[in-house]
NUVEXPA-385981 format. One record per residue (C-alpha): z, y, x; residue in three letters; residue number from 1. Coordinates in Angstrom, 3 decimals, padded with zeros to 6 digits. Each point is the difference from the previous one (the first is absolute). Example, Ala and Ser with C-alpha at 12.3 -4.5 7.8 and 13.67 -1.06 7.14 Angstrom:
2
<atom <007.800,-004.500,012.300>,ALA,1>;
<atom <-000.660,003.440,001.370>,SER,2>;
END
This chain:
309
<atom <021.798,-007.556,-022.020>,MET,1>;
<atom <-003.771,-000.520,000.360>,SER,2>;
<atom <-001.653,-003.367,000.669>,ILE,3>;
<atom <-000.740,001.071,003.568>,ILE,4>;
<atom <003.578,001.099,000.646>,GLU,5>;
<atom <001.359,-003.270,-001.451>,LYS,6>;
<atom <-002.345,-002.006,002.210>,ALA,7>;
<atom <000.954,001.965,003.095>,LEU,8>;
<atom <003.727,-000.326,-000.829>,ALA,9>;
<atom <-000.414,-003.728,-000.518>,LYS,10>;
<atom <-001.804,-000.351,003.307>,GLN,11>;
<atom <002.673,002.006,001.813>,LYS,12>;
<atom <002.769,-002.202,-001.460>,LEU,13>;
<atom <-001.919,-003.089,001.056>,ALA,14>;
<atom <-000.316,001.325,003.536>,GLN,15>;
<atom <003.718,000.805,000.129>,GLN,16>;
<atom <000.841,-003.484,-001.243>,GLY,17>;
<atom <-002.175,-001.573,002.673>,LYS,18>;
<atom <001.785,002.037,002.666>,THR,19>;
<atom <003.387,-001.027,-001.254>,ASN,20>;
<atom <-001.010,-003.672,-000.024>,ASN,21>;
<atom <-001.942,000.465,003.345>,ASP,22>;
<atom <-047.372,024.579,-008.968>,THR,23>;
<atom <-003.675,-000.399,-001.738>,ASN,24>;
<atom <-000.107,003.643,-001.008>,ASP,25>;
<atom <001.380,003.163,001.571>,THR,26>;
<atom <003.536,000.414,-001.163>,VAL,27>;
<atom <000.938,003.391,-001.399>,GLU,28>;
<atom <003.544,000.537,-001.206>,LYS,29>;
<atom <000.730,003.657,000.688>,SER,30>;
<atom <-001.927,003.070,001.034>,ALA,31>;
<atom <001.366,-000.327,003.521>,ASP,32>;
<atom <-000.416,-003.782,000.472>,ASN,33>;
<atom <-002.704,-000.874,002.545>,ILE,34>;
<atom <-000.421,-003.425,001.563>,GLU,35>;
<atom <001.003,-000.782,003.567>,SER,36>;
<atom <-002.142,-002.755,001.519>,ASN,37>;
<atom <001.714,-002.422,002.329>,ILE,38>;
<atom <-001.469,-003.155,001.535>,SER,39>;
<atom <002.393,-002.945,-000.032>,ASN,40>;
<atom <-001.968,-001.656,002.780>,ASN,41>;
<atom <000.396,002.815,002.534>,ALA,42>;
<atom <001.046,-000.930,003.517>,VAL,43>;
<atom <001.793,002.615,002.081>,ALA,44>;
<atom <000.092,000.051,003.789>,LYS,45>;
<atom <002.656,-002.488,001.150>,PRO,46>;
<atom <003.168,001.330,001.545>,ASN,47>;
<atom <000.594,-001.710,003.327>,THR,48>;
<atom <003.507,001.243,000.699>,ASP,49>;
<atom <002.128,-002.913,001.192>,ASN,50>;
<atom <002.725,000.567,-002.569>,ILE,51>;
<atom <-002.526,-000.436,-002.787>,ASP,52>;
<atom <-001.523,-003.243,001.246>,ASN,53>;
<atom <002.951,-002.154,-001.012>,ILE,54>;
<atom <000.145,-001.831,-003.349>,PRO,55>;
<atom <001.788,001.694,-002.883>,ALA,56>;
<atom <003.681,-000.921,000.204>,GLN,57>;
<atom <003.471,001.383,-000.475>,THR,58>;
<atom <002.506,001.255,002.523>,GLN,59>;
<atom <003.713,000.474,-000.446>,SER,60>;
<atom <001.007,003.654,-000.149>,ASN,61>;
<atom <003.679,000.616,-000.700>,ASP,62>;
<atom <000.165,-003.272,-001.970>,ASN,63>;
<atom <-003.043,001.033,-002.070>,LYS,64>;
<atom <-003.427,-001.515,000.484>,ASP,65>;
<atom <-002.728,002.321,001.174>,LYS,66>;
<atom <-003.535,-000.886,-000.993>,ILE,67>;
<atom <-002.436,000.099,002.913>,ILE,68>;
<atom <-003.581,000.571,-001.121>,LEU,69>;
<atom <-002.913,-001.232,002.087>,ASN,70>;
<atom <-002.090,003.106,000.583>,GLY,71>;
<atom <-003.027,-001.833,001.351>,GLU,72>;
<atom <-000.133,-002.316,-003.001>,ARG,73>;
<atom <000.358,002.913,-002.402>,LEU,74>;
<atom <-002.884,001.834,001.619>,ASN,75>;
<atom <-002.176,-003.100,000.006>,GLU,76>;
<atom <000.547,-000.433,-003.736>,ARG,77>;
<atom <-000.895,003.584,-000.890>,GLY,78>;
<atom <003.451,001.570,-000.211>,PHE,79>;
<atom <000.809,003.378,001.532>,ILE,80>;
<atom <002.404,-000.613,002.850>,TYR,81>;
<atom <-001.110,001.941,003.048>,SER,82>;
<atom <000.241,003.798,-000.288>,PRO,83>;
<atom <-003.005,000.167,002.356>,ASP,84>;
<atom <-002.279,-001.864,-002.381>,SER,85>;
<atom <-003.139,001.930,-000.899>,THR,86>;
<atom <-001.183,-002.394,-002.671>,HIS,87>;
<atom <-001.104,001.657,-003.227>,TYR,88>;
<atom <002.702,-001.687,-002.114>,ILE,89>;
<atom <002.648,001.910,001.927>,GLN,90>;
<atom <-001.698,003.259,-000.908>,GLU,91>;
<atom <-000.289,-001.020,-003.643>,GLU,92>;
<atom <003.661,-000.952,-000.285>,PHE,93>;
<atom <000.906,003.231,001.757>,ARG,94>;
<atom <-001.816,001.839,-002.762>,HIS,95>;
<atom <001.714,-002.044,-002.725>,ILE,96>;
<atom <003.498,000.334,001.424>,LYS,97>;
<atom <-000.353,003.777,000.294>,ARG,98>;
<atom <-000.355,000.223,-003.776>,LYS,99>;
<atom <003.008,-002.238,-000.491>,LEU,100>;
<atom <002.168,001.919,002.461>,LEU,101>;
<atom <-000.950,003.299,-001.601>,ASN,102>;
<atom <001.068,-001.340,-003.389>,ASN,103>;
<atom <003.188,-001.459,001.438>,ALA,104>;
<atom <001.221,003.050,001.888>,PHE,105>;
<atom <-002.164,002.930,-001.089>,GLY,106>;
<atom <-000.027,002.121,-003.136>,LEU,107>;
<atom <-000.954,-002.965,-002.203>,ALA,108>;
<atom <003.278,-001.723,000.870>,SER,109>;
<atom <001.835,002.416,-002.274>,LYS,110>;
<atom <-001.880,-001.391,-003.013>,THR,111>;
<atom <000.270,-003.691,000.879>,LEU,112>;
<atom <002.954,-002.356,-000.392>,ASN,113>;
<atom <000.699,-001.775,003.307>,HIS,114>;
<atom <-003.127,001.447,001.565>,SER,115>;
<atom <000.588,-001.898,003.259>,ASN,116>;
<atom <-000.205,-003.382,-001.763>,LEU,117>;
<atom <-003.532,-001.420,-000.236>,ILE,118>;
<atom <-001.113,-003.166,-001.758>,MET,119>;
<atom <-003.215,-001.774,001.037>,VAL,120>;
<atom <-001.566,-002.350,-002.516>,SER,121>;
<atom <-003.306,-001.147,-001.489>,SER,122>;
<atom <-001.341,-001.222,-003.322>,SER,123>;
<atom <-000.228,-003.642,001.109>,HIS,124>;
<atom <001.048,-002.106,003.025>,PRO,125>;
<atom <-002.076,-000.187,003.200>,ASN,126>;
<atom <-001.423,003.521,-000.157>,GLU,127>;
<atom <001.597,001.062,003.289>,GLY,128>;
<atom <003.168,001.816,-001.071>,LYS,129>;
<atom <002.156,-001.540,002.748>,THR,130>;
<atom <-002.615,000.866,002.624>,TYR,131>;
<atom <000.048,003.613,-001.208>,VAL,132>;
<atom <003.814,000.120,-000.217>,ALA,133>;
<atom <000.428,-001.275,003.572>,ILE,134>;
<atom <-002.613,002.303,001.504>,ASN,135>;
<atom <001.411,002.968,-001.883>,LEU,136>;
<atom <003.476,-000.771,001.349>,ALA,137>;
<atom <-001.306,-000.440,003.556>,LEU,138>;
<atom <-001.912,003.275,-000.239>,SER,139>;
<atom <003.044,001.924,-001.230>,ILE,140>;
<atom <002.113,-001.589,002.753>,ALA,141>;
<atom <-002.211,001.827,002.508>,LEU,142>;
<atom <001.342,003.329,-001.301>,GLU,143>;
<atom <002.389,001.722,002.401>,GLN,144>;
<atom <002.561,001.153,-002.571>,ASP,145>;
<atom <-000.213,-002.630,-002.757>,LYS,146>;
<atom <001.255,-003.547,-000.419>,THR,147>;
<atom <-001.339,-002.586,-002.408>,VAL,148>;
<atom <001.603,-002.954,-001.764>,LEU,149>;
<atom <-002.397,-002.702,-001.238>,LEU,150>;
<atom <001.432,-002.140,-002.817>,VAL,151>;
<atom <-001.515,-003.304,-001.127>,ASP,152>;
<atom <000.542,000.407,-003.745>,ALA,153>;
<atom <-002.660,-002.577,-000.881>,ASP,154>;
<atom <002.726,-002.571,-000.435>,VAL,155>;
<atom <-002.302,-002.287,-002.011>,LEU,156>;
<atom <-002.408,-000.428,002.919>,ARG,157>;
<atom <001.701,001.474,003.084>,PRO,158>;
<atom <-002.425,000.445,002.869>,SER,159>;
<atom <001.409,002.679,002.296>,LEU,160>;
<atom <001.544,-002.566,002.346>,HIS,161>;
<atom <-003.254,-001.973,000.134>,ARG,162>;
<atom <-002.213,003.007,000.643>,GLU,163>;
<atom <002.302,001.400,002.689>,LEU,164>;
<atom <000.725,-003.518,001.286>,GLU,165>;
<atom <003.776,-000.110,000.080>,PHE,166>;
<atom <002.429,-002.590,-001.327>,GLU,167>;
<atom <001.061,000.474,-003.626>,SER,168>;
<atom <003.464,001.535,-000.304>,LYS,169>;
<atom <002.568,000.948,-002.595>,LYS,170>;
<atom <-001.136,003.118,-001.761>,GLY,171>;
<atom <-000.562,001.740,-003.319>,LEU,172>;
<atom <000.751,-002.950,-002.286>,LEU,173>;
<atom <003.267,-000.869,001.725>,GLU,174>;
<atom <001.101,003.606,-000.420>,TYR,175>;
<atom <-001.006,000.137,-003.675>,LEU,176>;
<atom <001.879,-003.258,-000.627>,LEU,177>;
<atom <003.141,001.490,001.520>,GLY,178>;
<atom <000.072,-002.504,002.864>,GLU,179>;
<atom <-000.156,002.917,002.426>,LEU,180>;
<atom <002.039,003.070,-000.834>,SER,181>;
<atom <-001.415,002.589,002.395>,SER,182>;
<atom <-003.534,001.357,000.150>,ILE,183>;
<atom <000.271,000.041,003.788>,SER,184>;
<atom <000.222,-003.814,-000.111>,ASP,185>;
<atom <-003.626,-000.259,-001.116>,ILE,186>;
<atom <-001.544,002.794,002.109>,ILE,187>;
<atom <-001.399,-001.312,003.289>,TYR,188>;
<atom <-000.967,002.098,002.984>,SER,189>;
<atom <-003.256,-000.742,001.822>,THR,190>;
<atom <-001.399,000.689,003.451>,ASN,191>;
<atom <-001.833,002.950,-001.574>,ILE,192>;
<atom <002.580,002.782,000.173>,ASP,193>;
<atom <-000.755,001.659,-003.347>,ASN,194>;
<atom <-000.623,-003.181,-002.029>,LEU,195>;
<atom <002.560,-002.114,-001.815>,LYS,196>;
<atom <-000.589,-002.968,-002.325>,LEU,197>;
<atom <001.606,-001.570,-003.069>,VAL,198>;
<atom <-001.285,-003.573,-000.602>,PRO,199>;
<atom <-000.241,-001.431,-003.519>,ALA,200>;
<atom <002.564,-002.716,000.593>,GLY,201>;
<atom <000.261,-003.470,-001.507>,LYS,202>;
<atom <-001.740,-000.545,-003.389>,PRO,203>;
<atom <002.227,-000.250,-003.061>,HIS,204>;
<atom <-000.571,-001.018,-003.625>,HIS,205>;
<atom <000.990,003.512,-001.121>,LEU,206>;
<atom <-002.404,001.656,002.426>,THR,207>;
<atom <-001.843,002.085,-002.606>,ASN,208>;
<atom <003.112,001.108,-001.843>,GLU,209>;
<atom <001.727,001.066,003.218>,LEU,210>;
<atom <-002.727,002.572,000.667>,LEU,211>;
<atom <000.818,001.620,-003.345>,ALA,212>;
<atom <003.771,-000.141,000.498>,SER,213>;
<atom <002.425,002.895,000.263>,GLU,214>;
<atom <000.803,-001.074,003.555>,ARG,215>;
<atom <-003.654,000.520,000.927>,MET,216>;
<atom <000.074,003.476,-001.527>,ALA,217>;
<atom <003.156,000.831,001.965>,ASN,218>;
<atom <-001.611,-001.339,003.176>,LEU,219>;
<atom <-003.027,002.252,-000.450>,ALA,220>;
<atom <002.236,003.001,-000.612>,LYS,221>;
<atom <002.038,-000.653,003.129>,GLU,222>;
<atom <-003.095,-000.519,002.146>,LEU,223>;
<atom <-001.453,003.268,-001.290>,ALA,224>;
<atom <003.130,002.056,000.593>,GLU,225>;
<atom <001.671,-001.538,003.072>,ARG,226>;
<atom <-002.802,001.001,002.394>,TYR,227>;
<atom <-001.958,002.869,-001.560>,PRO,228>;
<atom <-002.411,000.148,002.973>,ASP,229>;
<atom <-000.932,-003.680,-000.336>,ARG,230>;
<atom <-003.011,-001.369,-001.871>,ILE,231>;
<atom <000.657,-003.249,-001.863>,VAL,232>;
<atom <-003.030,-002.142,-000.861>,ILE,233>;
<atom <000.335,-002.808,-002.536>,PHE,234>;
<atom <-002.647,-002.719,000.145>,ASP,235>;
<atom <000.156,-000.888,-003.707>,CYS,236>;
<atom <-001.415,-002.845,-002.113>,PRO,237>;
<atom <-003.332,000.600,-001.760>,PRO,238>;
<atom <000.296,002.102,-003.139>,ILE,239>;
<atom <-001.852,-002.139,-002.535>,LEU,240>;
<atom <001.915,-003.092,-001.064>,GLY,241>;
<atom <003.306,001.042,001.598>,VAL,242>;
<atom <002.060,002.028,-002.458>,THR,243>;
<atom <002.529,001.050,002.651>,GLU,244>;
<atom <-002.504,001.885,002.166>,THR,245>;
<atom <-000.394,002.883,-002.488>,PRO,246>;
<atom <003.823,000.137,-000.117>,VAL,247>;
<atom <000.009,000.600,003.758>,LEU,248>;
<atom <-002.212,003.042,-000.543>,SER,249>;
<atom <002.967,001.645,-001.736>,ASP,250>;
<atom <001.940,-000.179,003.284>,LEU,251>;
<atom <-002.536,001.647,002.322>,VAL,252>;
<atom <-001.712,003.347,000.285>,GLY,253>;
<atom <-003.407,-001.150,001.214>,GLN,254>;
<atom <-002.325,-002.968,-000.475>,ALA,255>;
<atom <-003.098,-001.348,001.713>,LEU,256>;
<atom <-002.237,-002.353,-001.957>,VAL,257>;
<atom <-002.305,-002.032,002.247>,VAL,258>;
<atom <-003.479,-000.721,-001.363>,VAL,259>;
<atom <-002.287,-002.640,001.522>,GLU,260>;
<atom <-003.614,001.118,000.216>,GLU,261>;
<atom <-002.515,-002.013,-002.037>,SER,262>;
<atom <002.760,-002.106,-001.519>,LYS,263>;
<atom <002.619,002.031,-001.836>,THR,264>;
<atom <-001.170,000.965,-003.465>,LYS,265>;
<atom <000.315,003.614,-001.045>,THR,266>;
<atom <001.596,-000.975,-003.314>,ASP,267>;
<atom <002.657,-002.038,001.799>,ASP,268>;
<atom <000.909,002.968,002.183>,VAL,269>;
<atom <000.209,002.287,-003.030>,LYS,270>;
<atom <002.258,-002.455,-001.828>,ILE,271>;
<atom <002.186,-000.483,003.083>,ALA,272>;
<atom <000.382,003.726,000.636>,VAL,273>;
<atom <000.841,000.639,-003.663>,SER,274>;
<atom <003.067,-002.228,000.358>,GLN,275>;
<atom <001.525,002.072,002.806>,LEU,276>;
<atom <002.428,002.856,-000.453>,ASN,277>;
<atom <-002.010,003.051,-001.046>,SER,278>;
<atom <002.081,002.358,002.158>,ASP,279>;
<atom <-000.730,-001.537,003.397>,ILE,280>;
<atom <-002.627,001.205,002.456>,ALA,281>;
<atom <-002.798,-002.544,-000.050>,LEU,282>;
<atom <-002.651,-000.874,002.581>,GLY,283>;
<atom <-002.805,-002.571,000.094>,LEU,284>;
<atom <-001.176,-001.676,003.213>,VAL,285>;
<atom <-003.293,-001.864,000.225>,MET,286>;
<atom <000.381,-003.062,002.228>,ASN,287>;
<atom <-002.263,-002.661,001.544>,LYS,288>;
<atom <-003.064,002.204,000.025>,THR,289>;
<atom <-003.280,-000.705,001.746>,ILE,290>;
<atom <-000.757,002.812,002.407>,ARG,291>;
<atom <-003.508,001.152,000.856>,SER,292>;
<atom <-001.155,001.469,003.324>,LYS,293>;
<atom <000.228,003.513,-001.358>,LYS,294>;
<atom <003.725,-000.517,-000.671>,ASP,295>;
<atom <000.943,-000.915,003.564>,ILE,296>;
<atom <001.187,003.440,001.080>,TYR,297>;
<atom <001.654,001.172,-003.196>,GLY,298>;
<atom <002.817,-000.815,-002.352>,TYR,299>;
<atom <000.164,000.399,-003.726>,TYR,300>;
<atom <002.010,002.428,-002.060>,GLY,301>;
<atom <003.152,-000.934,-001.813>,TYR,302>;
<atom <001.149,001.828,-003.095>,GLY,303>;
<atom <003.551,000.171,-001.197>,TYR,304>;
<atom <001.195,001.510,-003.254>,GLY,305>;
<atom <002.410,-000.372,-002.871>,ARG,306>;
<atom <-001.042,-002.738,-002.388>,LYS,307>;
<atom <000.454,002.152,-003.066>,ASN,308>;
<atom <-002.260,002.781,001.233>,GLN,309>;
END
């Protein structure tokens, strides 16, 4: 029995006992990789529908909390909520998601393992990976025939509940610890029909090791196979300095690495990408860019190709 398994077994026994007793340079990684420029300070046109003007909260739905997202707040903070938004970030994420969907369900899916599972990460913290993960999920949720599950896998620094402004709930860590036996216990519906969420859950001293556990691998497999028409997006920890993040790349078919303009070093991106599974489809997204007047009416290309090509 491994150290992790012993620790988990010990914790489980303890719980039972308690119950009984009561970027600077242009990044080039593959021939097809082109940067997509996204401003993190963009403000979309507010949605004034009454249902969206209430604070984020939860509602009981068949004894299961439903997360209610505040559409007006999301739009104000630069997230894609309204399908009627004409802001350029919506067009850019539409372009990005098309590449991802083609890889997930098109011809490329036959060459990828779990092609509908996508990890979003970055070389270092604070480069905008969660912003990209949320907007990508919201953009895919606008599709008529696709659903999306957004998972907060950054269990070291969970931020999905803060960014979307809902109360922290039991989630991924409780499931990996065996405290919750069913995946459905950690999947929460939202007031966006095609979007579901999995929070990170309560921090634990074995947080890192749990991401590399067999239970995590089984979870990824079940998520990939249970709903083959669903996209699953994992907001993962940064790659450099977290040994478990490269392990997660073995569980997914696609990866997005977010690069912050004028900050992320090219060498750091190269090192980070080299640690990921060589068989996944890899994309790079340039974030927090400064747009000039000539860029107002256009969006930037986004390349997507196999890492080993």
